[in-house]
Steps between C-alpha positions, in 0.01 A plus 500: 500500500146634488181296494426616149828365376439169686181457293714463191654179628360200320695229684718435800798271465648368828864436583617214718581709809142622528351153490766313697358579846346169591446373147284323391291714740478869413578769752222729623643792301532303179148359544367858532684620186359210297150538647478870409660445157240234422217729611638776270543268199880503521655166398730310743791325337780286641801454270598134456860563607359639829303179559821298434682704764215462745499120444869486571477716810218285639703180449802659675291612796333161541827313478653726767190457720518119468870493579448715811205295616684172444786638707299652785234232567753231617664757734160578653403130524818430696345690796144362473353192675264456203683601176322712244404269210664638190427328171727631229289713255473371149697765310359389160144523634575850639617611153191352341281687746687819415449447130124463561491813715659738253249459215214535755639832613542628145142399415357647819654842433451481120871545438642479149849355452736679266733255332875524478611764251597397153863615477801453277813420686685769303254767611514400862880480492529852351274637776723337758829621347370857467340478850169595353157450653577364846832334437798584722857383505564130447144452375333582834122547510445242228184371661355852528567557131308182405203602723489849346523374139231238575269775609575732205465226238176374653351853517585559135361165391176557695467864382531627854604860434573592860626278779675512834767266629465462878839431659681583822837467333678836497677422175172565311484855636870556437454412133152639471569746216667239280230240560219751424677596181555139395127421550385818331695410191285188484172684550464430871466771764648331808502608864730362763331477839604366837229297679427806718471724192260260340282464806488872565427614147250233411314554829449864400255373242271339754161656565458697822296236685754224434783729607326593822424137584860399433636779722257409779597130493870587508440715808299223669775247421771732635308539824444124528866413435618769745276343766673158468859619459603334832375166369684547169813592692487168690441307177796654330719449808403132497624479139822680569591355840675194361850387603584454135370841397483819703552392857294674767317814397212729595293682240301815557286666230387860530295539175331299225566697177411457131206273587329365187176310457309365199381803302154354438290362779379193310494252793171315490611262775588711804648197673765463237824685578618788282868585438659811641851645491682749714844639585559472875760737641674495837812359669662166566712434807722204432788291635610339180716196575554288191394411148333828413545553129390819337566681173660844481327738258678760290410769753660302783178379657441137602214293365371154586206323347343326797640151426751279676859496371704201612828634373746719707414869509622750243457794734441534873352786694592531869224469762297815528181682397447585132224653287296212368256487207280212391313462171217265596212318337206434723157332490187640668124470500296804392137539586441822306574725797817364660786256466554221751689172562821639347769240432860557396607334179828532303727788592842642416695757697790744504701657780 
């Protein structure tokens, strides 16, 4: 899609899978998309059903984290002279804190919330039976349908003639023609973008100076991350070298790819860390012994999300050396000319 076409977009609607990467904190890429959109006068809108899904995912993650922590701390304490004090977190207080955090984020980024669509059960049922919109057999993709209809109805109600739905779900691309036709019949010209599509096409509208500064900072960040790859390797090994997880392993990265930084350098306090992201590629040499649980993707690859799984493994790989890729979030200080004090944050990996 050309830059000229992108100018026609009046609003961006975001799907769950774009926002659910550390929610209620936005990823570097999503932050950049929203920052540029706001600069260009493009509205940012989160459908209410997306927020409901994000709420549920956050609760599930926190419950899993608490269960894992509650199980692991006593095992660690059994080998310590001075046990680690571990007061049980107040789950209700955590949920209250979360409820306070979400409105703050929406206000900070000037995000509008699109309400649930106003639908007749008969209409929705007919779409499902005929497998229209995004529906598949046995009513699959119901949540995607509700998100799409929420966006279309909101755009029509707000007289937004052209909008883009940003989603990494392939089903939107697979049904693109039907969805565009459905929206067009209601007076809305809709585009279906992946997060990478949105970032690329919207960034084309930036002025030359902003583009040059963004490219320069990405290069500086890539150089800084590459310089501390050995340290990051040790940090990841420390996370993975657990008897209840991967067993003994050695990680070696050869390249830091797809490095991203905030698109605008608006950091008045140079001592305050900025968020970075990168895809680290290399190998892992492992002697997996027990309790390594991974998920098998449709293409046969194995994926794990960087968390402990106490249950028996679903799949085991024999000891050996494998290609290894980590999607990492990092924090660093930026003084205007270089990045320093790089720290590893959350990460997920595949091999």
